[in-house]
C-alpha positions as semicolon CSV with decimal commas, in nm:
position;residue;x (nm);y (nm);z (nm)
1;M;0,070;-0,015;0,016
2;T;0,253;0,267;0,086
3;K;0,497;0,114;-0,178
4;R;0,142;0,282;-0,456
5;I;0,085;0,564;-0,281
6;K;0,501;0,680;-0,312
7;N;0,485;0,580;-0,661
8;L;0,173;0,786;-0,734
9;L;0,323;1,125;-0,554
10;K;0,637;1,047;-0,735
11;D;0,430;1,070;-1,100
12;K;0,237;1,382;-0,909
13;L;0,446;1,563;-0,761
14;T;0,651;1,657;-1,131
15;I;0,371;1,791;-1,298
16;I;0,291;1,950;-0,900
17;A;0,634;2,149;-0,977
18;I;0,570;2,189;-1,359
19;L;0,245;2,363;-1,170
20;I;0,441;2,579;-0,936
21;T;0,633;2,699;-1,186
22;L;0,401;2,829;-1,456
23;S;0,163;2,935;-1,156
24;I;0,457;3,172;-1,054
25;A;0,505;3,296;-1,413
26;I;0,223;3,407;-1,397
27;I;0,169;3,548;-1,122
28;S;0,561;3,731;-1,153
29;L;0,431;3,884;-1,529
30;I;0,032;3,982;-1,484
31;K;-0,102;4,314;-1,352
32;L;-0,237;4,318;-0,969
33;G;-0,502;4,480;-0,893
34;K;-0,421;4,743;-0,526
35;V;-0,454;4,520;-0,222
36;P;-0,621;4,746;0,026
37;I;-0,389;4,719;0,374
38;Q;-0,030;4,821;0,242
39;I;0,209;4,618;0,434
40;T;0,610;4,733;0,393
41;H;0,752;4,503;0,203
42;I;0,548;4,143;0,308
43;D;0,610;4,159;-0,080
44;K;0,930;3,952;0,014
45;L;0,805;3,730;0,206
46;E;0,533;3,616;-0,074
47;H;0,921;3,583;-0,282
48;V;1,067;3,400;-0,018
49;F;0,748;3,160;0,058
50;A;0,768;3,097;-0,331
51;Y;1,128;3,067;-0,409
52;F;1,101;2,782;-0,134
53;V;0,824;2,594;-0,182
54;L;0,949;2,511;-0,602
55;S;1,256;2,477;-0,518
56;L;1,169;2,156;-0,237
57;V;0,955;2,022;-0,502
58;W;1,161;1,988;-0,756
59;L;1,414;1,890;-0,530
60;L;1,136;1,615;-0,408
61;A;1,000;1,526;-0,729
62;L;1,362;1,526;-0,869
63;K;1,517;1,293;-0,618
64;A;1,576;0,952;-0,752
65;T;1,664;1,038;-1,077
66;K;2,068;1,106;-1,154
67;I;2,027;1,529;-1,130
68;N;2,261;1,696;-0,988
69;K;2,027;1,901;-0,682
70;Y;2,287;2,134;-0,713
71;I;2,184;2,182;-1,027
72;I;1,816;2,207;-0,909
73;I;1,892;2,445;-0,776
74;F;2,063;2,676;-1,024
75;C;1,763;2,658;-1,212
76;C;1,537;2,810;-0,967
77;F;1,795;3,032;-0,904
78;L;1,892;3,172;-1,273
79;Y;1,440;3,047;-1,276
80;G;1,420;3,381;-1,097
81;I;1,642;3,571;-1,242
82;I;1,456;3,490;-1,579
83;I;1,151;3,572;-1,395
84;E;1,268;3,948;-1,284
85;A;1,479;4,025;-1,556
86;L;1,090;3,977;-1,792
87;Q;0,925;4,204;-1,550
88;I;1,189;4,465;-1,607
89;T;1,122;4,382;-2,011
90;V;0,813;4,274;-2,057
91;T;0,579;4,438;-1,898
92;S;0,574;4,794;-1,844
93;Y;0,285;4,764;-1,483
94;R;0,608;4,524;-1,280
95;S;0,928;4,567;-1,153
96;G;1,150;4,383;-1,103
97;E;1,462;4,432;-0,801
98;I;1,742;4,333;-0,679
99;L;1,579;4,254;-0,305
100;D;1,263;4,037;-0,464
101;I;1,623;3,805;-0,616
102;I;1,729;3,819;-0,299
103;A;1,494;3,728;-0,134
104;N;1,367;3,456;-0,375
105;S;1,746;3,299;-0,348
106;T;1,651;3,239;0,019
107;G;1,393;3,145;-0,015
108;I;1,573;2,870;-0,242
109;L;1,890;2,853;0,040
110;I;1,625;2,759;0,305
111;A;1,459;2,462;0,076
112;F;1,827;2,339;0,042
113;I;1,883;2,353;0,374
114;I;1,576;2,185;0,470
115;Y;1,573;1,910;0,156
116;N;1,971;1,821;0,280
117;Y;1,827;1,770;0,674
118;F;1,594;1,524;0,596
119;F;1,765;1,361;0,282
120;K;2,094;1,349;0,406
121;K;2,230;1,015;0,282
122;K;2,443;0,751;0,542
123;K;2,746;0,732;0,502
124;A;2,972;0,436;0,593
125;I;3,174;0,429;0,841
């Protein structure tokens, strides 16, 4: 029974990772309305959370493959930079910021640390 659940989750995690990736792109590039309550720098926490989830799901989805976890992390980092560049070049209503890239990187780093903590390989003595 647990083997079936693991197999289902393994296949679904890749689909979920793709959907999260697309969702971040869409949310980052669409025009959003005014927020009724403004909280200073709350968007940075949203960036941290979004890229934490993105990185962790990709790491888990590709855990059983031969793809190196550092390449996955690098791709998530590069994806964040590309999204920020697209906000500057493609849209007139969004702005890319260095602080957003730092927030994205923070989320990626937290996901990487947590992933390594829970999935570190035990070394033989």
